[in-house]
PyMOL commands that place a pseudoatom at each C-alpha (Angstrom):
pseudoatom trace, name=CA, resn=MET, resi=1, chain=A, elem=C, hetatm=0, pos=[48.235, 50.223, 53.570]
pseudoatom trace, name=CA, resn=GLY, resi=2, chain=A, elem=C, hetatm=0, pos=[45.246, 52.508, 53.826]
pseudoatom trace, name=CA, resn=TYR, resi=3, chain=A, elem=C, hetatm=0, pos=[45.123, 56.221, 53.160]
pseudoatom trace, name=CA, resn=LYS, resi=4, chain=A, elem=C, hetatm=0, pos=[45.157, 57.289, 56.823]
pseudoatom trace, name=CA, resn=ALA, resi=5, chain=A, elem=C, hetatm=0, pos=[48.103, 55.038, 57.663]
pseudoatom trace, name=CA, resn=LEU, resi=6, chain=A, elem=C, hetatm=0, pos=[50.047, 56.278, 54.632]
pseudoatom trace, name=CA, resn=TYR, resi=7, chain=A, elem=C, hetatm=0, pos=[49.323, 59.921, 55.438]
pseudoatom trace, name=CA, resn=SER, resi=8, chain=A, elem=C, hetatm=0, pos=[50.403, 59.382, 59.035]
pseudoatom trace, name=CA, resn=ARG, resi=9, chain=A, elem=C, hetatm=0, pos=[53.632, 57.654, 57.995]
pseudoatom trace, name=CA, resn=LEU, resi=10, chain=A, elem=C, hetatm=0, pos=[54.501, 60.316, 55.415]
pseudoatom trace, name=CA, resn=THR, resi=11, chain=A, elem=C, hetatm=0, pos=[53.997, 63.136, 57.899]
pseudoatom trace, name=CA, resn=GLN, resi=12, chain=A, elem=C, hetatm=0, pos=[56.263, 61.269, 60.343]
pseudoatom trace, name=CA, resn=LEU, resi=13, chain=A, elem=C, hetatm=0, pos=[58.958, 60.792, 57.706]
pseudoatom trace, name=CA, resn=TRP, resi=14, chain=A, elem=C, hetatm=0, pos=[58.723, 64.107, 55.903]
pseudoatom trace, name=CA, resn=LYS, resi=15, chain=A, elem=C, hetatm=0, pos=[57.743, 66.422, 58.784]
pseudoatom trace, name=CA, resn=PRO, resi=16, chain=A, elem=C, hetatm=0, pos=[56.144, 68.881, 56.350]
pseudoatom trace, name=CA, resn=GLY, resi=17, chain=A, elem=C, hetatm=0, pos=[55.603, 71.557, 58.999]
pseudoatom trace, name=CA, resn=ALA, resi=18, chain=A, elem=C, hetatm=0, pos=[53.643, 73.994, 56.846]
pseudoatom trace, name=CA, resn=GLY, resi=19, chain=A, elem=C, hetatm=0, pos=[51.266, 71.280, 55.672]
pseudoatom trace, name=CA, resn=LEU, resi=20, chain=A, elem=C, hetatm=0, pos=[50.802, 68.366, 53.353]
pseudoatom trace, name=CA, resn=GLU, resi=21, chain=A, elem=C, hetatm=0, pos=[47.757, 67.412, 51.325]
pseudoatom trace, name=CA, resn=LEU, resi=22, chain=A, elem=C, hetatm=0, pos=[47.586, 63.838, 50.047]
pseudoatom trace, name=CA, resn=LEU, resi=23, chain=A, elem=C, hetatm=0, pos=[45.089, 62.932, 47.329]
pseudoatom trace, name=CA, resn=ASP, resi=24, chain=A, elem=C, hetatm=0, pos=[44.238, 59.323, 46.457]
pseudoatom trace, name=CA, resn=LEU, resi=25, chain=A, elem=C, hetatm=0, pos=[44.296, 58.989, 42.652]
pseudoatom trace, name=CA, resn=GLY, resi=26, chain=A, elem=C, hetatm=0, pos=[43.485, 55.280, 42.650]
pseudoatom trace, name=CA, resn=HIS, resi=27, chain=A, elem=C, hetatm=0, pos=[45.524, 52.262, 41.519]
pseudoatom trace, name=CA, resn=GLY, resi=28, chain=A, elem=C, hetatm=0, pos=[48.042, 52.826, 44.331]
pseudoatom trace, name=CA, resn=SER, resi=29, chain=A, elem=C, hetatm=0, pos=[48.905, 56.355, 43.202]
pseudoatom trace, name=CA, resn=TYR, resi=30, chain=A, elem=C, hetatm=0, pos=[48.742, 59.481, 45.338]
pseudoatom trace, name=CA, resn=LEU, resi=31, chain=A, elem=C, hetatm=0, pos=[49.325, 63.164, 44.733]
pseudoatom trace, name=CA, resn=ALA, resi=32, chain=A, elem=C, hetatm=0, pos=[51.231, 64.973, 47.480]
pseudoatom trace, name=CA, resn=LYS, resi=33, chain=A, elem=C, hetatm=0, pos=[50.757, 68.732, 47.602]
pseudoatom trace, name=CA, resn=PHE, resi=34, chain=A, elem=C, hetatm=0, pos=[53.165, 70.654, 49.801]
pseudoatom trace, name=CA, resn=ALA, resi=35, chain=A, elem=C, hetatm=0, pos=[52.403, 74.025, 51.367]
pseudoatom trace, name=CA, resn=SER, resi=36, chain=A, elem=C, hetatm=0, pos=[55.892, 75.275, 50.558]
pseudoatom trace, name=CA, resn=VAL, resi=37, chain=A, elem=C, hetatm=0, pos=[58.442, 74.749, 47.813]
pseudoatom trace, name=CA, resn=ALA, resi=38, chain=A, elem=C, hetatm=0, pos=[61.130, 74.313, 50.478]
pseudoatom trace, name=CA, resn=ASN, resi=39, chain=A, elem=C, hetatm=0, pos=[59.325, 71.268, 51.920]
pseudoatom trace, name=CA, resn=LEU, resi=40, chain=A, elem=C, hetatm=0, pos=[58.858, 69.772, 48.459]
pseudoatom trace, name=CA, resn=GLU, resi=41, chain=A, elem=C, hetatm=0, pos=[62.543, 70.218, 47.621]
pseudoatom trace, name=CA, resn=ARG, resi=42, chain=A, elem=C, hetatm=0, pos=[63.605, 68.719, 50.949]
pseudoatom trace, name=CA, resn=VAL, resi=43, chain=A, elem=C, hetatm=0, pos=[61.479, 65.601, 50.396]
pseudoatom trace, name=CA, resn=VAL, resi=44, chain=A, elem=C, hetatm=0, pos=[62.658, 65.157, 46.808]
pseudoatom trace, name=CA, resn=THR, resi=45, chain=A, elem=C, hetatm=0, pos=[66.347, 65.566, 47.628]
pseudoatom trace, name=CA, resn=ARG, resi=46, chain=A, elem=C, hetatm=0, pos=[66.523, 63.577, 50.882]
pseudoatom trace, name=CA, resn=GLY, resi=47, chain=A, elem=C, hetatm=0, pos=[65.190, 60.270, 49.585]
pseudoatom trace, name=CA, resn=PRO, resi=48, chain=A, elem=C, hetatm=0, pos=[65.044, 57.425, 48.979]
pseudoatom trace, name=CA, resn=TRP, resi=49, chain=A, elem=C, hetatm=0, pos=[62.025, 56.890, 51.202]
pseudoatom trace, name=CA, resn=MET, resi=50, chain=A, elem=C, hetatm=0, pos=[60.713, 53.543, 52.395]
pseudoatom trace, name=CA, resn=ILE, resi=51, chain=A, elem=C, hetatm=0, pos=[57.237, 52.598, 53.586]
pseudoatom trace, name=CA, resn=GLN, resi=52, chain=A, elem=C, hetatm=0, pos=[56.911, 49.131, 55.155]
pseudoatom trace, name=CA, resn=ASP, resi=53, chain=A, elem=C, hetatm=0, pos=[60.107, 47.879, 53.478]
pseudoatom trace, name=CA, resn=HIS, resi=54, chain=A, elem=C, hetatm=0, pos=[59.030, 49.173, 50.048]
pseudoatom trace, name=CA, resn=TYR, resi=55, chain=A, elem=C, hetatm=0, pos=[60.615, 52.060, 48.205]
pseudoatom trace, name=CA, resn=LEU, resi=56, chain=A, elem=C, hetatm=0, pos=[58.352, 55.039, 47.642]
pseudoatom trace, name=CA, resn=THR, resi=57, chain=A, elem=C, hetatm=0, pos=[58.640, 56.331, 44.091]
pseudoatom trace, name=CA, resn=LEU, resi=58, chain=A, elem=C, hetatm=0, pos=[58.306, 60.082, 43.658]
pseudoatom trace, name=CA, resn=ARG, resi=59, chain=A, elem=C, hetatm=0, pos=[57.902, 61.933, 40.403]
pseudoatom trace, name=CA, resn=GLN, resi=60, chain=A, elem=C, hetatm=0, pos=[56.751, 65.353, 39.368]
pseudoatom trace, name=CA, resn=TRP, resi=61, chain=A, elem=C, hetatm=0, pos=[53.130, 65.723, 38.320]
pseudoatom trace, name=CA, resn=THR, resi=62, chain=A, elem=C, hetatm=0, pos=[52.372, 65.863, 34.598]
pseudoatom trace, name=CA, resn=PRO, resi=63, chain=A, elem=C, hetatm=0, pos=[48.965, 66.695, 33.085]
pseudoatom trace, name=CA, resn=ASP, resi=64, chain=A, elem=C, hetatm=0, pos=[48.916, 63.408, 31.127]
pseudoatom trace, name=CA, resn=PHE, resi=65, chain=A, elem=C, hetatm=0, pos=[49.498, 61.216, 34.237]
pseudoatom trace, name=CA, resn=ARG, resi=66, chain=A, elem=C, hetatm=0, pos=[47.429, 58.034, 34.312]
pseudoatom trace, name=CA, resn=PRO, resi=67, chain=A, elem=C, hetatm=0, pos=[47.401, 55.905, 37.488]
for i in range(1, 67): cmd.bond("trace and resi %d" % i, "trace and resi %d" % (i + 1))
show_as sticks, trace
zoom trace
């Protein structure tokens, strides 16, 4: 799935309202930046999320992350 399709699907699922920024980190990893803490908390607590019959894994960003 390409970036635009993923972004479109995530905005449909998550309905971020205040905004969502999605950064492609490579190797199938993306960084989602939410405009509000409330939207972030809603997405994290309402999962699990599926994209094309695959589970979407979410985890908090860490400075030592390697895709």
